[in-house]
Residue frames as a rotation matrix with the C-alpha (Angstrom) as fourth column:
MET 1
0.192 -0.520 -0.833 94.93
0.043 -0.843 0.536 114.89
-0.980 -0.139 -0.139 181.10
LEU 2
0.878 0.143 0.457 95.24
0.458 0.028 -0.889 116.33
-0.140 0.989 -0.041 177.58
PHE 3
-0.071 -0.947 -0.314 98.63
0.394 -0.316 0.863 117.18
-0.916 -0.062 0.395 176.04
ARG 4
0.927 0.345 -0.145 99.09
0.046 -0.490 -0.870 119.62
-0.371 0.800 -0.471 173.15
ALA 5
0.290 -0.865 0.410 101.94
0.934 0.349 0.077 119.23
-0.210 0.361 0.909 170.80
THR 6
0.927 -0.045 -0.372 104.14
-0.068 -0.996 -0.050 122.27
-0.368 0.072 -0.927 170.50
LYS 7
0.636 -0.766 0.097 107.34
0.203 0.044 -0.978 123.23
0.745 0.642 0.183 168.73
LYS 8
-0.062 -0.741 -0.669 110.56
0.954 0.154 -0.259 123.75
0.295 -0.654 0.697 170.64
ASP 9
-0.879 -0.267 0.394 109.98
0.179 -0.953 -0.246 127.52
0.441 -0.146 0.885 170.63
GLY 10
-0.793 0.571 -0.214 106.57
0.201 -0.087 -0.976 126.98
-0.575 -0.817 -0.046 172.20
SER 11
-0.469 0.624 -0.625 104.45
-0.833 -0.548 0.077 127.82
-0.294 0.557 0.776 169.11
ALA 12
0.262 0.660 0.704 101.71
-0.235 0.751 -0.617 125.55
-0.936 -0.004 0.352 167.82
PRO 13
-0.712 -0.508 0.484 102.50
0.284 0.421 0.861 123.48
-0.642 0.751 -0.156 164.63
ARG 14
-0.472 0.509 -0.720 100.94
-0.823 -0.548 0.152 124.51
-0.317 0.664 0.678 161.30
PRO 15
0.357 0.709 0.608 98.17
-0.310 0.704 -0.639 122.27
-0.881 0.040 0.471 160.01
ALA 16
-0.578 -0.611 0.541 99.24
0.255 0.495 0.831 119.95
-0.775 0.618 -0.130 157.20
LYS 17
-0.283 0.448 -0.848 98.29
-0.828 -0.561 -0.020 121.06
-0.484 0.696 0.530 153.68
SER 18
0.198 0.407 0.892 96.08
0.163 0.884 -0.439 118.74
-0.966 0.233 0.109 151.63
HIS 19
-0.688 -0.491 -0.534 97.23
-0.476 -0.249 0.843 118.09
-0.547 0.835 -0.063 148.02
ASN 20
0.360 0.886 0.293 94.35
-0.163 0.369 -0.915 117.56
-0.918 0.282 0.278 145.59
ILE 21
-0.639 -0.727 0.250 95.92
0.050 0.285 0.957 115.68
-0.767 0.624 -0.146 142.72
ALA 22
-0.377 0.576 0.726 92.70
0.909 0.382 0.169 115.40
-0.180 0.723 -0.667 140.67
LEU 23
-0.995 -0.081 0.057 92.11
0.091 -0.975 0.201 119.15
0.039 0.206 0.978 140.87
GLY 24
-0.552 0.834 0.005 88.50
-0.499 -0.326 -0.803 118.56
-0.668 -0.446 0.596 141.91
LEU 25
-0.460 0.385 -0.800 87.59
-0.803 0.205 0.560 116.42
0.380 0.900 0.215 138.97
GLU 26
-0.931 0.117 -0.346 86.67
0.214 0.942 -0.258 113.58
0.296 -0.314 -0.902 141.28
ARG 27
-0.661 0.735 -0.150 83.55
-0.165 -0.338 -0.927 115.58
-0.732 -0.588 0.345 142.22
LEU 28
-0.486 0.481 -0.729 82.12
-0.858 -0.107 0.502 114.72
0.164 0.870 0.465 138.83
GLY 29
-0.805 0.140 -0.577 81.44
0.110 0.990 0.087 111.27
0.583 0.007 -0.812 140.14
LEU 30
-0.839 0.504 -0.204 79.02
0.190 -0.080 -0.978 112.78
-0.509 -0.860 -0.028 142.59
ILE 31
-0.542 0.631 -0.555 76.76
-0.819 -0.543 0.183 113.77
-0.186 0.554 0.812 139.71
SER 32
-0.516 0.319 -0.795 76.00
-0.305 0.799 0.519 110.17
0.801 0.510 -0.315 138.89
LEU 33
-0.818 0.183 -0.546 75.02
0.548 0.536 -0.642 109.62
0.175 -0.824 -0.539 142.49
ARG 34
-0.723 0.530 -0.444 72.77
-0.116 -0.726 -0.678 112.66
-0.681 -0.438 0.586 142.54
TYR 35
0.159 0.741 -0.652 71.19
-0.857 -0.224 -0.464 112.11
-0.490 0.633 0.599 139.09
PRO 36
-0.511 -0.461 0.725 71.47
-0.191 0.884 0.428 108.42
-0.838 0.080 -0.539 138.32
VAL 37
0.302 0.710 0.636 68.63
0.534 0.427 -0.730 108.22
-0.790 0.560 -0.250 135.79
ALA 38
0.890 0.027 -0.455 69.85
-0.281 -0.754 -0.594 111.17
-0.358 0.657 -0.663 133.73
VAL 39
-0.056 -0.997 -0.061 73.39
-0.860 0.017 0.510 109.87
-0.507 0.081 -0.858 133.72
ALA 40
-0.330 -0.017 0.944 72.21
0.150 0.986 0.070 106.40
-0.932 0.165 -0.323 132.62
ILE 41
0.717 0.668 0.198 70.24
0.360 -0.111 -0.926 107.90
-0.597 0.736 -0.320 129.73
ILE 42
0.655 -0.550 -0.518 73.22
-0.699 -0.701 -0.141 109.95
-0.285 0.455 -0.843 128.60
ALA 43
-0.334 -0.831 0.445 75.47
-0.591 0.552 0.588 106.88
-0.735 -0.066 -0.675 128.73
ILE 44
0.037 0.446 0.894 73.03
0.473 0.781 -0.409 104.86
-0.880 0.438 -0.182 126.59
LEU 45
0.922 0.349 -0.168 72.83
0.056 -0.551 -0.833 107.65
-0.383 0.758 -0.527 124.00
LEU 46
0.312 -0.895 -0.319 76.60
-0.881 -0.398 0.257 107.93
-0.357 0.201 -0.912 123.82
SER 47
-0.398 -0.405 0.823 76.94
-0.178 0.914 0.364 104.17
-0.900 -0.002 -0.436 123.41
VAL 48
0.475 0.654 0.589 74.45
0.528 0.324 -0.785 104.17
-0.704 0.684 -0.191 120.51
ALA 49
0.896 -0.184 -0.404 76.26
-0.377 -0.795 -0.475 107.03
-0.234 0.578 -0.782 118.85
ALA 50
-0.069 -0.992 0.105 79.60
-0.825 0.116 0.554 105.26
-0.562 -0.048 -0.826 119.22
ALA 51
-0.165 0.084 0.983 78.18
0.210 0.977 -0.048 102.05
-0.964 0.198 -0.179 117.74
VAL 52
0.835 0.513 0.196 76.90
0.337 -0.197 -0.921 103.91
-0.434 0.835 -0.338 114.70
GLY 53
0.641 -0.667 -0.380 80.22
-0.722 -0.692 -0.003 105.62
-0.261 0.276 -0.925 114.29
ILE 54
-0.287 -0.772 0.568 82.17
-0.455 0.631 0.628 102.32
-0.843 -0.078 -0.533 114.37
THR 55
0.224 0.398 0.890 80.04
0.528 0.717 -0.454 100.83
-0.819 0.572 -0.050 111.60
ARG 56
0.987 0.162 0.012 80.94
0.105 -0.578 -0.809 103.76
-0.124 0.800 -0.588 109.35
LEU 57
0.325 -0.937 -0.129 84.68
-0.554 -0.299 0.777 103.46
-0.767 -0.181 -0.616 109.92
LYS 58
0.996 -0.069 0.055 86.68
0.083 0.534 -0.842 102.44
0.029 0.843 0.537 106.80
VAL 59
0.315 -0.949 -0.009 90.31
-0.131 -0.053 0.990 101.52
-0.940 -0.311 -0.141 106.52
ASP 60
0.921 -0.107 -0.375 92.15
-0.383 -0.070 -0.921 102.16
0.073 0.992 -0.105 103.26
ASP 61
0.512 -0.724 0.462 94.95
-0.030 0.522 0.852 99.59
-0.858 -0.451 0.245 103.10
SER 62
0.926 -0.168 0.337 96.11
0.364 0.164 -0.917 100.34
0.099 0.972 0.214 99.56
LEU 63
0.056 -0.988 -0.141 99.79
0.960 0.015 0.278 100.91
-0.273 -0.152 0.950 98.98
SER 64
-0.168 -0.094 0.981 99.07
0.595 -0.803 0.025 104.23
0.786 0.588 0.191 97.29
GLN 65
0.736 0.458 0.499 97.68
-0.097 -0.658 0.747 105.59
0.671 -0.597 -0.440 100.59
LEU 66
0.772 -0.518 -0.369 100.55
0.602 0.409 0.685 104.03
-0.204 -0.751 0.628 102.56
PHE 67
-0.268 -0.955 0.125 103.14
0.927 -0.220 0.305 105.97
-0.264 0.197 0.944 100.56
ARG 68
0.612 0.577 0.540 101.08
0.699 -0.714 -0.029 109.13
0.369 0.396 -0.841 100.16
SER 69
-0.112 -0.654 -0.748 103.24
0.773 -0.530 0.348 112.24
-0.625 -0.539 0.565 100.34
GLU 70
0.805 0.334 -0.490 103.65
0.061 -0.868 -0.492 115.75
-0.590 0.366 -0.719 98.87
THR 71
-0.275 -0.961 0.006 106.77
0.042 -0.005 0.999 114.79
-0.960 0.275 0.042 96.87
PRO 72
-0.144 0.142 -0.979 106.94
-0.906 -0.418 0.072 115.48
-0.399 0.897 0.188 93.11
GLU 73
-0.912 -0.270 -0.309 107.30
-0.374 0.857 0.355 111.72
0.168 0.439 -0.882 92.52
PHE 74
-0.711 0.695 0.104 104.03
0.491 0.597 -0.635 110.88
-0.503 -0.401 -0.766 94.21
LYS 75
0.010 0.684 -0.730 102.23
-0.350 -0.681 -0.643 113.75
-0.937 0.262 0.232 92.42
GLN 76
-0.459 -0.224 -0.860 103.51
-0.887 0.065 0.457 112.30
-0.047 0.972 -0.229 89.13
TYR 77
-0.991 0.130 0.007 102.29
0.130 0.991 -0.022 108.80
-0.010 -0.021 -1.000 90.16
GLU 78
-0.357 0.921 -0.156 98.82
0.275 -0.056 -0.960 110.22
-0.893 -0.386 -0.233 90.91
GLU 79
-0.027 0.284 -0.958 98.70
-0.741 -0.649 -0.172 111.93
-0.671 0.705 0.228 87.53
VAL 80
-0.781 -0.336 -0.527 99.69
-0.602 0.628 0.493 108.77
0.165 0.702 -0.693 85.68
THR 81
-0.891 0.452 0.045 97.11
0.397 0.822 -0.408 106.64
-0.221 -0.346 -0.912 87.52
ARG 82
-0.157 0.859 -0.488 94.43
-0.091 -0.504 -0.859 109.24
-0.983 -0.090 0.157 86.81
ARG 83
-0.109 0.061 -0.992 95.14
-0.946 -0.312 0.084 109.17
-0.304 0.948 0.092 83.10
PHE 84
-0.286 -0.076 -0.955 95.64
-0.565 0.819 0.104 105.44
0.774 0.569 -0.277 82.88
PRO 85
0.079 0.377 0.923 93.47
-0.981 0.193 0.005 103.81
-0.176 -0.906 0.386 85.54
SER 86
-0.620 -0.305 -0.723 94.00
-0.425 0.905 -0.018 100.14
0.659 0.296 -0.691 86.23
SER 87
0.525 0.851 -0.005 91.82
-0.531 0.333 0.779 97.52
0.665 -0.406 0.627 87.86
GLU 88
-0.400 -0.671 0.624 92.80
-0.909 0.204 -0.364 95.95
0.118 -0.712 -0.692 91.15
TYR 89
0.308 0.647 0.698 90.50
-0.635 0.686 -0.356 92.99
-0.709 -0.334 0.622 90.57
ASP 90
0.225 -0.330 -0.917 92.75
-0.900 0.291 -0.326 90.75
0.374 0.898 -0.231 88.52
VAL 91
0.681 -0.117 0.723 93.43
-0.240 0.897 0.371 86.99
-0.692 -0.426 0.583 88.57
LEU 92
0.023 -0.788 -0.616 96.72
-0.994 -0.083 0.069 85.80
-0.106 0.611 -0.785 87.08
ILE 93
0.890 0.172 0.422 96.97
-0.125 0.982 -0.138 82.42
-0.439 0.070 0.896 85.39
VAL 94
-0.011 -0.936 -0.352 100.47
-0.947 -0.104 0.305 81.16
-0.322 0.336 -0.885 84.67
VAL 95
0.934 0.285 0.217 100.75
-0.176 0.892 -0.417 78.25
-0.312 0.351 0.883 82.23
GLU 96
0.118 -0.975 -0.190 104.12
-0.951 -0.166 0.261 76.55
-0.286 0.150 -0.946 81.76
GLY 97
0.649 0.043 0.759 105.56
0.052 0.994 -0.100 73.55
-0.759 0.104 0.643 80.01
LYS 98
-0.452 -0.891 0.045 108.29
0.021 0.039 0.999 72.46
-0.892 0.452 0.001 77.61
THR 99
-0.694 0.228 0.683 105.72
0.714 0.341 0.611 71.92
-0.094 0.912 -0.399 74.85
LEU 100
-0.193 0.688 -0.700 103.82
0.338 -0.624 -0.705 75.17
-0.921 -0.372 -0.112 75.36
LEU 101
-0.134 0.063 -0.989 104.36
-0.691 -0.722 0.047 76.39
-0.711 0.689 0.140 71.78
GLU 102
-0.944 -0.064 0.324 103.64
0.156 0.779 0.608 73.11
-0.291 0.624 -0.725 70.09
ARG 103
-0.752 0.660 0.003 100.57
-0.321 -0.369 0.872 73.24
0.576 0.655 0.489 67.84
SER 104
-0.086 0.766 -0.637 98.41
0.477 0.593 0.649 70.96
0.875 -0.248 -0.417 69.99
SER 105
-0.336 -0.094 -0.937 99.37
0.935 -0.157 -0.319 72.72
-0.117 -0.983 0.141 73.25
LEU 106
-0.985 -0.033 -0.167 98.83
0.014 -0.993 0.115 76.19
-0.169 0.111 0.979 71.77
SER 107
-0.515 0.855 -0.056 95.37
-0.127 -0.011 0.992 75.09
0.848 0.518 0.114 70.57
LYS 108
0.067 0.488 -0.870 94.46
0.837 0.447 0.315 73.88
0.543 -0.750 -0.378 74.10
LEU 109
-0.676 -0.353 -0.646 95.78
0.668 -0.663 -0.337 77.14
-0.310 -0.660 0.685 75.56
ARG 110
-0.897 0.429 0.106 93.45
-0.285 -0.745 0.602 79.07
0.338 0.510 0.791 73.24
ASP 111
-0.100 0.887 -0.451 90.60
0.349 0.455 0.819 76.88
0.932 -0.076 -0.355 74.53
VAL 112
-0.277 -0.072 -0.958 91.53
0.961 -0.034 -0.276 77.97
-0.013 -0.997 0.078 78.06
VAL 113
-0.956 -0.119 -0.268 91.36
0.128 -0.992 -0.016 81.66
-0.264 -0.050 0.963 77.08
THR 114
-0.647 0.762 -0.033 88.05
-0.234 -0.158 0.959 81.14
0.725 0.628 0.281 75.32
ASP 115
-0.001 0.722 -0.691 86.38
0.556 0.575 0.600 79.26
0.831 -0.384 -0.402 78.14
VAL 116
-0.419 -0.134 -0.898 87.49
0.903 -0.167 -0.396 81.29
-0.097 -0.977 0.191 81.18
GLN 117
-0.998 0.040 -0.048 86.29
-0.043 -0.997 0.063 84.57
-0.045 0.065 0.997 79.73
LEU 118
-0.372 0.922 -0.108 82.81
-0.202 0.033 0.979 83.09
0.906 0.386 0.173 79.54
ILE 119
-0.427 0.157 -0.890 82.70
0.816 0.491 -0.305 82.45
0.389 -0.857 -0.338 83.30
ASP 120
0.606 0.728 0.321 80.25
0.451 -0.647 0.615 84.63
0.655 -0.228 -0.720 85.24
GLY 121
0.848 -0.270 -0.456 82.12
0.308 -0.449 0.839 87.37
-0.431 -0.852 -0.298 87.05
VAL 122
-0.245 -0.944 0.221 84.97
0.759 -0.045 0.649 87.68
-0.603 0.327 0.727 84.49
LYS 123
0.518 0.421 -0.744 85.01
0.059 -0.886 -0.460 91.16
-0.853 0.194 -0.484 82.95
GLY 124
0.799 -0.325 -0.506 87.88
-0.593 -0.290 -0.751 90.91
0.097 0.900 -0.424 80.49
ILE 125
0.733 -0.557 0.389 91.01
0.365 0.806 0.466 89.01
-0.574 -0.200 0.794 79.53
ILE 126
0.602 -0.665 -0.443 94.53
-0.799 -0.507 -0.324 89.71
-0.009 0.548 -0.836 78.27
SER 127
0.550 -0.442 0.709 96.68
0.134 0.884 0.448 86.96
-0.824 -0.151 0.545 76.83
LEU 128
-0.608 -0.791 -0.067 99.13
0.005 -0.088 0.996 86.36
-0.794 0.605 0.057 73.99
PHE 129
-0.446 0.519 0.729 96.05
0.884 0.382 0.269 85.76
-0.139 0.765 -0.629 71.80
SER 130
0.550 0.606 -0.574 95.07
0.541 -0.783 -0.308 89.43
-0.636 -0.141 -0.758 72.35
ALA 131
-0.331 -0.789 -0.518 98.04
0.045 -0.561 0.826 90.58
-0.943 0.250 0.221 70.23
ARG 132
0.793 0.570 0.216 97.43
0.279 -0.025 -0.960 91.91
-0.542 0.821 -0.179 66.69
GLN 133
0.009 -0.779 0.627 99.56
0.986 0.111 0.124 92.39
-0.166 0.617 0.769 63.67
PRO 134
-0.700 -0.304 -0.647 100.77
0.242 -0.952 0.185 95.87
-0.672 -0.027 0.740 62.61
PRO 135
0.365 0.922 -0.130 98.04
0.186 -0.210 -0.960 97.80
-0.912 0.326 -0.248 60.79
GLU 136
-0.638 -0.462 0.616 98.09
0.671 0.060 0.739 98.03
-0.378 0.885 0.271 57.03
GLY 137
-0.706 0.357 0.611 96.75
0.281 -0.650 0.706 101.25
0.649 0.670 0.359 55.54
ASP 138
-0.463 0.637 0.617 93.30
-0.799 -0.601 0.021 102.22
0.384 -0.483 0.787 56.89
GLN 139
0.184 0.595 -0.782 92.39
-0.155 0.803 0.575 98.65
0.971 0.015 0.240 57.79
LEU 140
0.712 0.101 0.695 91.95
-0.699 0.004 0.715 97.45
0.070 -0.995 0.073 61.36
PRO 141
-0.394 -0.918 0.043 94.90
-0.915 0.388 -0.111 95.43
0.085 -0.083 -0.993 62.72
ALA 142
0.390 0.509 -0.767 94.33
-0.495 0.818 0.292 91.75
0.776 0.266 0.572 62.12
PRO 143
0.846 -0.074 0.529 94.73
-0.460 0.400 0.792 89.22
-0.270 -0.913 0.305 64.98
LEU 144
-0.137 -0.984 -0.110 98.21
-0.978 0.117 0.172 87.77
-0.156 0.132 -0.979 65.28
PHE 145
-0.786 -0.049 0.617 96.76
-0.108 0.993 -0.058 84.28
-0.609 -0.112 -0.785 65.63
PRO 146
-0.674 0.581 -0.456 94.60
-0.591 -0.055 0.805 83.13
0.443 0.812 0.381 62.68
PRO 147
0.306 0.868 0.390 91.28
-0.952 0.266 0.154 81.29
0.030 -0.419 0.908 63.43
ASP 148
0.999 -0.030 0.030 92.89
0.031 0.999 -0.040 78.05
-0.029 0.041 0.999 62.37
LEU 149
0.384 -0.923 0.016 96.48
-0.474 -0.182 0.862 77.40
-0.793 -0.338 -0.507 63.29
PRO 150
0.550 -0.227 -0.803 98.65
-0.794 0.155 -0.588 76.62
0.258 0.961 -0.095 60.31
GLU 151
0.861 -0.309 0.404 100.89
0.097 0.879 0.466 73.60
-0.500 -0.362 0.787 60.00
GLY 152
0.526 -0.717 0.458 104.42
0.849 0.406 -0.339 72.85
0.057 0.567 0.822 58.92
ALA 153
-0.528 -0.818 0.228 106.66
0.816 -0.563 -0.131 75.73
0.235 0.117 0.965 57.82
ALA 154
-0.114 0.569 0.814 103.76
0.103 -0.808 0.580 78.18
0.988 0.150 0.034 58.12
TYR 155
0.864 0.406 -0.299 103.37
0.294 0.075 0.953 77.27
0.409 -0.911 -0.055 61.80
ASP 156
0.123 -0.899 -0.419 107.09
0.982 0.050 0.182 77.71
-0.143 -0.434 0.889 62.43
ALA 157
-0.565 -0.263 0.782 106.87
0.487 -0.872 0.058 81.17
0.667 0.414 0.620 60.85
LEU 158
0.419 0.822 0.387 103.95
0.041 -0.442 0.896 82.00
0.907 -0.359 -0.219 63.14
ILE 159
0.756 -0.190 -0.627 105.90
0.654 0.278 0.704 80.94
0.041 -0.942 0.334 66.24
ALA 160
-0.371 -0.923 0.102 108.87
0.924 -0.378 -0.060 83.07
0.094 0.072 0.993 65.16
LYS 161
-0.331 0.360 0.872 106.52
0.179 -0.884 0.432 86.01
0.926 0.299 0.228 64.76
ILE 162
0.746 0.648 -0.151 105.03
0.217 -0.023 0.976 85.39
0.629 -0.761 -0.158 68.20
LYS 163
0.419 -0.662 -0.621 108.42
0.896 0.194 0.398 85.30
-0.144 -0.724 0.675 69.90
SER 164
-0.634 -0.714 0.297 109.53
0.759 -0.648 0.064 88.53
0.147 0.266 0.953 68.24
ASN 165
0.195 0.784 0.589 106.35
0.514 -0.593 0.620 90.44
0.836 0.181 -0.519 69.00
GLU 166
-0.684 -0.576 0.449 107.14
-0.005 -0.611 -0.791 93.39
0.730 -0.543 0.415 71.22
ILE 167
-0.006 0.764 0.645 103.81
-0.865 -0.328 0.380 93.24
0.502 -0.555 0.663 73.07
ILE 168
0.867 0.380 -0.322 104.03
-0.227 0.876 0.425 89.50
0.444 -0.296 0.846 73.85
ARG 169
0.255 -0.849 -0.463 107.75
0.393 0.529 -0.752 88.91
0.884 0.010 0.468 74.31
GLY 170
-0.751 -0.643 -0.147 108.88
0.336 -0.181 -0.924 89.09
0.568 -0.744 0.353 77.92
LYS 171
-0.699 0.553 0.453 105.42
-0.708 -0.622 -0.334 90.07
0.097 -0.554 0.827 79.13
LEU 172
0.340 0.909 0.239 102.82
-0.902 0.387 -0.190 87.52
-0.266 -0.151 0.952 78.17
LEU 173
0.968 -0.165 -0.190 105.27
0.084 0.923 -0.374 84.94
0.237 0.346 0.908 76.94
SER 174
0.556 -0.831 -0.015 108.71
-0.082 -0.073 0.994 84.14
-0.827 -0.551 -0.109 78.38
ASP 175
0.188 -0.572 -0.798 111.72
-0.918 -0.390 0.063 84.45
-0.348 0.721 -0.599 76.11
ASP 176
-0.825 -0.529 0.200 112.23
-0.450 0.828 0.335 80.63
-0.343 0.186 -0.921 76.06
GLY 177
-0.367 0.774 -0.516 108.56
-0.745 0.088 0.661 80.09
0.557 0.628 0.544 75.08
GLU 178
-0.648 0.074 -0.758 107.89
0.322 0.929 -0.184 77.86
0.690 -0.364 -0.625 78.09
LEU 179
-0.560 0.446 -0.698 105.70
0.731 -0.129 -0.670 80.13
-0.388 -0.886 -0.254 80.19
ALA 180
-0.541 0.493 0.681 102.60
0.345 -0.609 0.715 82.16
0.767 0.622 0.160 79.31
LEU 181
-0.879 0.271 -0.394 100.66
0.280 -0.376 -0.883 84.64
-0.387 -0.886 0.254 81.40
ILE 182
-0.356 0.860 0.365 96.92
0.572 -0.108 0.813 85.16
0.739 0.499 -0.453 81.24
VAL 183
-0.990 0.010 -0.143 95.33
0.103 -0.638 -0.763 88.11
-0.099 -0.770 0.631 83.07
LEU 184
-0.247 0.968 0.035 91.64
0.778 0.177 0.603 88.00
0.577 0.177 -0.797 83.98
ALA 185
-0.918 0.084 0.387 89.84
-0.254 -0.874 -0.414 91.15
0.303 -0.478 0.824 85.12
LEU 186
-0.586 0.719 -0.373 86.95
0.791 0.608 -0.071 90.39
0.176 -0.337 -0.925 87.46
GLU 187
0.158 0.762 0.628 83.78
0.301 -0.643 0.705 92.32
0.941 0.078 -0.331 88.14
PRO 188
-0.681 -0.466 0.565 84.29
-0.325 -0.499 -0.803 94.57
0.656 -0.731 0.188 91.18
ASP 189
0.177 0.850 0.496 80.96
-0.930 -0.021 0.367 93.45
0.323 -0.526 0.787 92.65
VAL 190
0.723 0.020 -0.691 82.15
-0.022 1.000 0.007 89.85
0.691 0.010 0.723 92.61
VAL 191
-0.303 -0.931 -0.203 85.35
0.319 0.102 -0.942 90.73
0.898 -0.350 0.266 94.47
ARG 192
-0.611 0.078 0.788 83.54
-0.641 -0.633 -0.435 92.72
0.465 -0.770 0.436 97.13
SER 193
0.450 0.871 0.197 81.01
-0.859 0.362 0.361 89.91
0.244 -0.331 0.912 97.71
ASN 194
0.082 -0.372 0.924 81.44
-0.605 0.719 0.343 86.36
-0.792 -0.587 -0.166 98.89
GLY 195
0.912 0.384 0.146 81.42
-0.116 0.581 -0.806 85.14
-0.394 0.718 0.574 95.27
LEU 196
0.336 -0.869 -0.364 85.15
-0.942 -0.305 -0.142 85.53
0.012 0.391 -0.920 94.73
ARG 197
-0.389 -0.488 0.781 85.92
-0.567 0.795 0.215 81.98
-0.726 -0.360 -0.586 95.93
LYS 198
0.366 0.617 0.697 83.37
0.192 0.683 -0.705 80.51
-0.911 0.391 0.131 93.56
VAL 199
0.923 0.007 -0.385 84.63
-0.348 -0.409 -0.844 82.44
-0.163 0.913 -0.375 90.55
VAL 200
-0.043 -0.999 -0.027 88.29
-0.995 0.040 0.090 81.48
-0.089 0.031 -0.996 91.21
GLY 201
-0.318 -0.037 0.947 87.16
-0.309 0.949 -0.067 77.90
-0.896 -0.314 -0.313 91.70
ASP 202
0.727 0.630 0.273 85.26
0.120 0.275 -0.954 77.92
-0.676 0.727 0.124 88.39
ILE 203
0.644 -0.586 -0.492 88.35
-0.764 -0.452 -0.461 79.35
0.048 0.672 -0.739 86.66
ARG 204
-0.367 -0.851 0.375 90.61
-0.850 0.470 0.236 76.68
-0.377 -0.232 -0.896 88.10
ASP 205
0.033 0.432 0.901 88.21
0.022 0.901 -0.433 73.89
-0.999 0.034 0.021 87.13
SER 206
0.911 0.374 -0.173 87.98
-0.128 -0.141 -0.982 75.18
-0.391 0.917 -0.080 83.59
VAL 207
0.327 -0.875 -0.357 91.72
-0.942 -0.270 -0.200 75.52
0.079 0.402 -0.912 83.17
ASP 208
-0.429 -0.522 0.737 92.41
-0.608 0.771 0.191 72.05
-0.668 -0.366 -0.648 84.59
GLU 209
0.387 0.672 0.631 89.76
0.090 0.654 -0.751 70.55
-0.918 0.348 0.193 82.25
ASP 210
0.945 0.009 -0.327 91.17
-0.311 -0.293 -0.904 72.19
-0.104 0.956 -0.274 79.10
LEU 211
0.169 -0.976 -0.137 94.79
-0.958 -0.130 -0.256 71.34
0.232 0.174 -0.957 79.90
ALA 212
0.419 0.046 0.907 94.19
-0.509 0.839 0.193 67.75
-0.751 -0.543 0.375 80.91
GLY 213
0.664 -0.187 0.724 96.57
0.481 0.848 -0.223 65.44
-0.572 0.497 0.653 79.07
THR 214
0.934 -0.285 0.215 98.68
0.027 -0.544 -0.838 68.21
0.356 0.789 -0.501 77.57
GLY 215
0.183 -0.884 -0.431 101.58
0.937 0.290 -0.196 68.08
0.299 -0.368 0.881 80.07
LEU 216
-0.324 -0.246 0.913 101.12
0.104 -0.969 -0.224 71.81
0.940 0.022 0.340 80.73
ARG 217
-0.313 0.182 -0.932 100.89
0.947 0.137 -0.291 73.06
0.075 -0.974 -0.215 84.27
ALA 218
0.000 0.443 0.896 98.70
0.209 -0.876 0.434 76.00
0.978 0.187 -0.092 85.37
GLN 219
-0.561 -0.167 -0.811 98.92
0.825 -0.029 -0.565 77.97
0.071 -0.986 0.153 88.55
LEU 220
0.206 0.701 0.682 96.32
0.280 -0.710 0.646 80.35
0.938 0.058 -0.342 90.04
PRO 221
-0.665 -0.392 0.636 96.52
-0.450 -0.470 -0.759 82.42
0.596 -0.791 0.136 93.22
ALA 222
-0.713 0.382 -0.587 95.09
0.639 0.698 -0.322 80.83
0.287 -0.605 -0.742 96.32
CYS 223
-0.261 0.733 0.629 91.69
-0.293 -0.681 0.672 82.10
0.920 -0.009 0.392 97.36
ARG 224
-0.985 -0.136 -0.107 90.99
0.068 0.265 -0.962 82.27
0.159 -0.955 -0.252 101.10
């Protein structure tokens, strides 16, 4: 015997409504079942295109891009960097010691500057030996440091001139005369390649060799 469910008023109940949450998008999966070869080929092509796109992705992690904005301050910064471009491929050498400005130590420090700029991959160098005297007439400014360092009172006068030089003081030489800064500019190709470690190692070896026995200490940035 069959029984039919009815409401209290005797009418038949309404059929339950089906709710399609995916809005019919699940039917797209039936395409892969009907055309498996075509779908496989399309998937392979998309994977190849994605792989090519990934290899072309570049990330700019410079601070200038991090703080990029439309403010007047950033516009001024961009204008200054456009007019006075600077290199991001620099190695800083800090040499310190109580006897830094003694004649023998200063002579060894000049040997350091001479030797490191001859290393392959070094593009340029700035140090206290780069400073020049004020120009006289139409003549080119003479180097602040003479080829041969003087002795006695003449050397004391040279040291006083070095400490009072506006380009050197507080920038390439500390006010107490116990710390000197040397800035090396490297070739961009060396920095982008795997040769950076070797160049920095050669610089460190040259500095250690020239300063051996002087009591001066040199520090270079660590190279990973």
